[in-house]
Backbone bond lengths (Angstrom), bond angles and torsions (degrees), N, CA, C in turn:
res aa  C-N    CA-C-N  psi(-1)  N-CA   C-N-CA  omega(-1)  CA-C   N-CA-C  phi
1 X - - - 1.446 - - 1.540 111.83 -
2 X 1.325 116.46 -30.85 1.456 120.77 -178.86 1.524 111.00 -56.34
3 X 1.325 116.40 -46.32 1.469 120.89 -179.46 1.532 111.23 -66.96
4 X 1.315 116.60 -35.70 1.459 120.51 177.23 1.524 110.52 -62.32
5 X 1.352 116.63 -45.97 1.461 120.13 179.08 1.529 111.80 -62.79
6 X 1.321 116.57 -39.99 1.471 119.64 178.47 1.528 109.76 -64.65
7 X 1.325 117.42 -45.32 1.465 121.00 178.95 1.528 110.41 -60.69
8 X 1.326 116.98 -46.92 1.465 121.07 -179.57 1.535 110.59 -63.94
9 X 1.319 117.13 -36.73 1.461 120.82 177.69 1.520 111.98 -65.17
10 X 1.324 117.14 -43.17 1.466 121.27 178.67 1.526 110.15 -66.30
11 X 1.329 116.91 -42.15 1.460 121.03 177.78 1.535 110.67 -62.15
12 X 1.314 117.16 -44.10 1.467 121.36 179.15 1.519 111.25 -63.16
13 X 1.320 116.50 -41.35 1.459 120.03 179.05 1.530 110.62 -65.33
14 X 1.331 116.83 -38.85 1.469 120.58 177.34 1.530 110.68 -64.25
15 X 1.329 117.09 -43.31 1.465 120.38 177.85 1.531 110.88 -64.55
16 X 1.320 116.54 -37.74 1.457 120.19 175.99 1.518 111.77 -62.96
17 X 1.324 116.62 -38.83 1.467 120.98 177.72 1.528 110.26 -64.29
18 X 1.326 117.01 -43.90 1.464 120.86 177.73 1.529 109.85 -62.30
19 X 1.342 116.37 -35.61 1.452 121.07 179.82 1.521 114.02 -63.61
20 X 1.324 117.30 -20.02 1.464 120.01 176.05 1.525 109.60 -61.93
21 X 1.332 116.36 -33.93 1.455 121.49 -174.77 1.526 114.10 -99.64
22 X 1.333 117.61 -18.86 1.466 122.00 179.39 1.526 109.54 -110.97
23 X 1.318 117.87 115.13 1.469 119.91 -174.45 1.529 114.67 -65.06
24 X 1.316 118.58 -20.31 1.468 119.56 -178.19 1.526 112.16 -89.13
25 X 1.322 117.60 -6.01 1.470 121.72 179.61 1.530 107.73 -109.44
26 X 1.332 117.78 110.52 1.460 119.50 -174.33 1.528 112.61 -74.44
27 X 1.304 116.42 134.40 1.464 121.57 -178.94 1.524 111.92 -79.00
28 X 1.312 117.05 -48.66 1.461 121.76 -170.96 1.529 114.12 -57.54
29 X 1.343 119.91 -48.74 1.469 117.88 -179.66 1.534 112.71 -60.66
30 X 1.319 117.20 -35.24 1.463 119.78 179.31 1.524 111.53 -69.76
31 X 1.324 117.06 -37.33 1.467 120.08 177.57 1.526 109.92 -67.43
32 X 1.333 117.00 -41.32 1.466 120.16 177.38 1.529 111.24 -64.29
33 X 1.332 116.69 -39.83 1.462 120.19 176.82 1.528 110.40 -64.38
34 X 1.325 116.97 -40.27 1.467 120.77 177.84 1.527 109.97 -60.73
35 X 1.331 116.90 -44.42 1.463 120.41 179.56 1.525 110.96 -61.73
36 X 1.329 116.46 -42.19 1.466 120.23 178.19 1.535 110.51 -61.87
37 X 1.320 115.61 -47.70 1.470 119.50 -179.29 1.523 111.25 -62.48
38 X 1.328 116.65 -41.90 1.462 119.64 178.35 1.523 111.17 -64.43
39 X 1.341 117.28 -34.29 1.469 119.48 178.62 1.526 111.26 -65.76
40 X 1.327 116.27 -29.08 1.466 120.39 178.95 1.528 112.59 -86.91
41 X 1.343 116.37 -28.55 1.463 118.92 -172.89 1.509 116.35 -107.79
42 X 1.329 117.82 -26.47 1.457 119.89 -174.84 1.525 110.72 -156.98
43 X 1.326 116.59 104.88 1.467 118.92 176.91 1.540 111.98 -58.25
44 X 1.308 117.30 -32.39 1.465 121.20 179.95 1.531 110.86 -65.52
45 X 1.353 117.28 -46.30 1.462 120.23 178.81 1.528 111.41 -68.67
46 X 1.324 116.70 -34.36 1.458 119.87 177.20 1.530 110.00 -64.66
47 X 1.319 117.13 -44.30 1.467 120.82 177.39 1.525 110.34 -63.25
48 X 1.336 116.80 -37.89 1.466 121.02 179.56 1.523 111.42 -62.44
49 X 1.340 117.27 -45.74 1.468 119.39 -177.77 1.534 110.65 -72.24
50 X 1.340 117.44 -31.94 1.463 119.92 175.97 1.531 111.82 -68.52
51 X 1.333 116.43 -28.65 1.467 120.97 179.74 1.529 112.08 -80.86
52 X 1.322 117.33 -9.08 1.460 121.16 -179.71 1.527 109.72 -63.52
53 X 1.351 117.08 126.88 1.463 118.08 178.52 1.531 112.62 -65.34
54 X 1.323 117.12 -25.69 1.457 121.01 -178.81 1.524 111.76 -80.97
55 X 1.325 117.08 -48.30 1.460 121.40 -173.34 1.527 114.39 -103.26
56 X 1.318 118.02 -22.16 1.461 121.81 -173.77 1.517 114.85 -54.80
57 X 1.356 118.18 -52.17 1.466 117.89 -178.83 1.532 113.12 -62.08
58 X 1.333 117.13 -38.84 1.463 121.12 179.34 1.534 110.41 -63.33
59 X 1.317 116.43 -43.55 1.469 120.91 -179.18 1.526 110.11 -67.23
60 X 1.327 116.72 -43.82 1.469 120.10 179.40 1.527 110.67 -61.17
61 X 1.332 117.21 -41.97 1.473 120.62 176.95 1.517 110.73 -60.72
62 X 1.319 116.71 -45.14 1.464 120.77 -178.12 1.523 110.56 -65.08
63 X 1.327 116.72 -44.78 1.463 120.22 -178.33 1.521 112.05 -68.46
64 X 1.311 116.85 -21.66 1.455 121.01 -177.28 1.524 111.51 -106.43
65 X 1.326 117.18 46.67 1.456 120.06 173.44 1.517 115.67 122.49
66 X 1.333 117.85 11.93 1.459 119.65 177.15 1.517 113.67 66.96
67 X 1.323 116.25 31.24 1.464 121.43 -176.34 1.524 110.81 -81.19
68 X 1.335 115.35 134.46 1.461 122.43 168.71 1.518 105.43 -122.09
69 X 1.331 116.29 113.98 1.466 120.39 -176.03 1.528 111.44 -61.10
70 X 1.338 115.08 151.25 1.462 121.56 -176.82 1.523 111.48 -57.14
71 X 1.310 117.51 -41.81 1.469 120.54 179.44 1.534 110.77 -60.00
72 X 1.325 116.93 -42.21 1.464 120.99 178.58 1.524 110.93 -66.69
73 X 1.337 117.53 -37.60 1.466 120.78 177.91 1.525 110.67 -63.03
74 X 1.319 116.11 -44.22 1.459 120.46 -179.24 1.524 110.71 -65.63
75 X 1.315 116.55 -43.43 1.468 120.31 178.43 1.526 110.81 -63.51
76 X 1.325 117.10 -47.00 1.467 120.77 179.66 1.528 110.75 -61.56
77 X 1.325 116.55 -43.92 1.468 120.19 179.76 1.522 110.71 -61.44
78 X 1.319 116.90 -45.15 1.463 120.80 179.76 1.526 111.44 -60.32
79 X 1.326 116.50 -47.48 1.464 119.97 -178.65 1.525 112.06 -67.55
80 X 1.323 116.76 -39.17 1.469 120.03 178.76 1.526 109.68 -65.14
81 X 1.322 117.68 -47.06 1.460 120.02 179.98 1.526 111.52 -62.79
82 X 1.318 116.68 -40.13 1.459 120.30 179.35 1.529 111.61 -64.69
83 X 1.330 116.37 -51.88 1.472 118.78 -175.78 1.527 112.50 -71.13
84 X 1.333 117.82 -39.87 1.460 119.64 -179.35 1.525 110.67 -71.60
85 X 1.334 117.26 -35.80 1.469 119.78 176.57 1.519 110.96 -64.28
86 X 1.320 115.12 -42.99 1.473 119.00 178.74 1.530 110.03 -59.56
87 X 1.334 116.42 -45.20 1.466 119.41 -178.78 1.527 110.93 -68.18
88 X 1.324 117.61 -34.39 1.458 120.52 -179.87 1.531 111.59 -68.83
89 X 1.312 116.77 -44.16 1.465 119.79 -173.27 1.521 114.55 -90.59
90 X 1.324 118.31 -25.06 1.460 119.14 -172.73 1.523 114.99 -117.12
91 X 1.325 118.29 -5.87 1.466 118.70 178.60 1.526 109.73 -86.75
92 X 1.295 115.50 162.52 1.468 121.22 178.52 1.522 111.87 -100.88
93 X 1.317 114.75 21.08 1.464 119.77 179.35 1.522 109.48 -67.06
94 X 1.331 117.31 153.66 1.465 119.90 177.25 1.536 110.44 -63.15
95 X 1.315 115.63 155.56 1.459 121.61 -177.54 1.528 111.72 -55.29
96 X 1.319 117.45 -41.49 1.467 120.14 -178.69 1.531 110.02 -62.74
97 X 1.310 117.84 -36.84 1.466 121.46 177.24 1.514 111.25 -65.25
98 X 1.325 116.36 -41.77 1.465 120.57 178.88 1.531 111.16 -64.87
99 X 1.328 116.51 -41.64 1.467 120.61 179.35 1.525 109.95 -64.28
100 X 1.331 117.13 -44.53 1.467 120.26 178.87 1.526 110.98 -62.71
101 X 1.305 117.19 -40.33 1.457 121.87 178.08 1.525 110.58 -62.22
102 X 1.319 116.73 -44.35 1.467 120.60 179.41 1.535 111.33 -66.15
103 X 1.324 117.29 -37.81 1.466 120.14 176.57 1.528 110.70 -64.24
104 X 1.318 116.08 -37.87 1.459 120.39 177.08 1.532 109.94 -64.09
105 X 1.326 117.70 -41.85 1.466 121.36 178.07 1.520 110.70 -60.79
106 X 1.335 116.60 -43.22 1.468 120.43 179.15 1.531 110.12 -62.42
107 X 1.321 116.89 -42.57 1.465 120.43 178.64 1.521 112.71 -63.13
108 X 1.318 116.60 -44.46 1.463 120.99 179.48 1.527 110.20 -64.35
109 X 1.319 116.68 -45.48 1.465 119.87 179.28 1.526 111.47 -64.57
110 X 1.331 116.47 -37.74 1.459 119.84 176.52 1.516 111.64 -61.09
111 X 1.332 116.00 -42.40 1.460 119.34 178.42 1.525 110.81 -65.09
112 X 1.323 116.89 -46.96 1.467 120.96 -178.44 1.526 110.59 -57.05
113 X 1.327 116.58 -47.62 1.458 119.80 -176.21 1.522 113.12 -78.02
114 X 1.339 118.14 -10.94 1.467 120.13 176.62 1.523 111.72 -83.12
115 X 1.312 117.62 -13.43 1.461 121.80 -179.39 1.525 109.99 -82.72
116 X 1.335 117.25 150.70 1.463 118.64 177.37 1.530 111.50 -66.07
117 X 1.334 115.72 150.59 1.467 121.11 179.56 1.524 112.18 -93.88
118 X 1.309 116.53 -12.61 1.466 121.53 178.01 1.518 107.98 -149.12
119 X 1.306 114.74 156.79 1.459 119.69 179.63 1.526 109.35 -65.95
120 X 1.316 115.18 131.32 1.457 120.22 178.29 1.521 108.18 -84.99
121 X 1.322 114.91 119.69 1.469 120.54 179.38 1.519 107.38 -99.91
122 X 1.341 116.54 119.39 1.468 118.47 179.99 1.531 110.84 -65.59
123 X 1.329 114.53 142.14 1.468 119.41 178.59 1.511 108.93 -73.26
124 X 1.330 114.89 140.09 1.474 119.77 177.75 1.517 108.95 -92.29
125 X 1.324 114.05 143.06 1.464 118.71 178.90 1.522 108.79 -77.91
126 X 1.317 115.98 141.98 1.472 120.90 -179.26 1.494 111.41 -89.29
Protein backbone atom coordinates (compact mmCIF):
# COMPACT_ATOMS: atom_id res chain seq x y z
CA UNK A 1 0.00 0.00 0.00
CA UNK A 2 2.92 2.35 0.69
CA UNK A 3 3.89 2.42 -2.99
CA UNK A 4 0.27 2.94 -4.02
CA UNK A 5 -0.02 5.99 -1.74
CA UNK A 6 3.24 7.43 -3.09
CA UNK A 7 2.09 6.89 -6.69
CA UNK A 8 -1.32 8.44 -5.98
CA UNK A 9 0.36 11.37 -4.21
CA UNK A 10 2.67 12.05 -7.17
CA UNK A 11 -0.25 11.75 -9.60
CA UNK A 12 -2.35 14.14 -7.49
CA UNK A 13 0.48 16.64 -7.29
CA UNK A 14 0.93 16.46 -11.08
CA UNK A 15 -2.80 17.05 -11.62
CA UNK A 16 -2.65 19.96 -9.18
CA UNK A 17 0.23 21.44 -11.18
CA UNK A 18 -1.77 21.13 -14.41
CA UNK A 19 -4.69 22.78 -12.59
CA UNK A 20 -2.62 25.94 -12.18
CA UNK A 21 -2.96 26.45 -15.93
CA UNK A 22 -6.44 24.97 -16.56
CA UNK A 23 -9.25 26.84 -14.80
CA UNK A 24 -11.60 23.83 -14.75
CA UNK A 25 -9.09 21.60 -12.92
CA UNK A 26 -8.80 22.63 -9.27
CA UNK A 27 -5.30 22.76 -7.82
CA UNK A 28 -6.00 22.83 -4.09
CA UNK A 29 -7.93 19.55 -3.70
CA UNK A 30 -5.22 17.69 -5.62
CA UNK A 31 -2.46 19.19 -3.47
CA UNK A 32 -4.37 18.27 -0.31
CA UNK A 33 -4.89 14.74 -1.63
CA UNK A 34 -1.17 14.52 -2.42
CA UNK A 35 -0.33 15.58 1.14
CA UNK A 36 -2.70 12.96 2.54
CA UNK A 37 -1.24 10.24 0.34
CA UNK A 38 2.31 11.24 1.23
CA UNK A 39 1.40 11.14 4.93
CA UNK A 40 0.32 7.52 4.46
CA UNK A 41 3.11 6.44 2.12
CA UNK A 42 6.21 8.49 2.81
CA UNK A 43 6.99 10.66 5.83
CA UNK A 44 9.85 12.20 3.82
CA UNK A 45 7.56 13.33 0.97
CA UNK A 46 4.97 14.54 3.46
CA UNK A 47 7.61 16.64 5.23
CA UNK A 48 8.79 17.92 1.83
CA UNK A 49 5.34 19.13 0.77
CA UNK A 50 4.71 20.67 4.22
CA UNK A 51 8.01 22.57 3.90
CA UNK A 52 6.91 24.03 0.55
CA UNK A 53 6.56 27.81 0.89
CA UNK A 54 3.70 27.72 -1.63
CA UNK A 55 1.65 24.78 -0.36
CA UNK A 56 2.96 24.12 3.17
CA UNK A 57 0.91 26.69 5.10
CA UNK A 58 -2.31 25.73 3.27
CA UNK A 59 -1.75 22.02 3.97
CA UNK A 60 -0.85 22.64 7.62
CA UNK A 61 -4.03 24.71 8.06
CA UNK A 62 -6.14 21.99 6.47
CA UNK A 63 -4.55 19.20 8.50
CA UNK A 64 -5.01 21.19 11.68
CA UNK A 65 -8.77 21.69 11.62
CA UNK A 66 -9.92 21.96 8.01
CA UNK A 67 -9.08 25.66 7.87
CA UNK A 68 -9.24 27.61 4.61
CA UNK A 69 -7.90 31.12 5.16
CA UNK A 70 -10.12 34.06 4.21
CA UNK A 71 -7.68 35.26 1.55
CA UNK A 72 -7.75 31.83 -0.10
CA UNK A 73 -11.57 31.76 0.05
CA UNK A 74 -11.79 35.14 -1.64
CA UNK A 75 -9.28 34.18 -4.31
CA UNK A 76 -10.98 30.83 -4.97
CA UNK A 77 -14.41 32.47 -5.11
CA UNK A 78 -13.20 35.12 -7.55
CA UNK A 79 -11.56 32.59 -9.86
CA UNK A 80 -14.51 30.19 -9.71
CA UNK A 81 -17.02 32.95 -10.47
CA UNK A 82 -14.87 34.28 -13.29
CA UNK A 83 -14.22 30.94 -14.99
CA UNK A 84 -17.69 29.45 -14.45
CA UNK A 85 -19.38 32.68 -15.57
CA UNK A 86 -17.28 32.74 -18.71
CA UNK A 87 -18.21 29.14 -19.49
CA UNK A 88 -21.88 29.78 -18.73
CA UNK A 89 -22.25 32.87 -20.89
CA UNK A 90 -19.77 32.31 -23.70
CA UNK A 91 -19.55 28.55 -24.27
CA UNK A 92 -21.70 26.69 -26.76
CA UNK A 93 -22.43 23.90 -24.33
CA UNK A 94 -26.04 22.72 -24.06
CA UNK A 95 -28.19 24.43 -21.44
CA UNK A 96 -28.28 21.32 -19.23
CA UNK A 97 -24.47 21.28 -19.18
CA UNK A 98 -24.35 24.94 -18.18
CA UNK A 99 -26.90 24.39 -15.40
CA UNK A 100 -24.97 21.38 -14.07
CA UNK A 101 -21.74 23.37 -14.17
CA UNK A 102 -23.33 26.24 -12.25
CA UNK A 103 -24.75 23.82 -9.66
CA UNK A 104 -21.27 22.37 -9.23
CA UNK A 105 -19.88 25.89 -8.69
CA UNK A 106 -22.51 26.57 -6.02
CA UNK A 107 -21.64 23.30 -4.28
CA UNK A 108 -17.91 23.99 -4.33
CA UNK A 109 -18.39 27.54 -3.08
CA UNK A 110 -20.74 26.30 -0.37
CA UNK A 111 -18.11 23.86 0.82
CA UNK A 112 -15.33 26.45 0.74
CA UNK A 113 -17.32 28.98 2.74
CA UNK A 114 -18.52 26.35 5.24
CA UNK A 115 -14.95 25.74 6.40
CA UNK A 116 -13.44 27.81 9.21
CA UNK A 117 -11.22 30.75 8.19
CA UNK A 118 -8.96 30.46 11.22
CA UNK A 119 -8.03 27.78 13.69
CA UNK A 120 -10.50 27.61 16.54
CA UNK A 121 -8.64 27.73 19.83
CA UNK A 122 -10.66 26.27 22.69
CA UNK A 123 -11.04 28.54 25.70
CA UNK A 124 -9.22 27.39 28.80
CA UNK A 125 -11.05 27.27 32.09
CA UNK A 126 -9.69 29.59 34.78
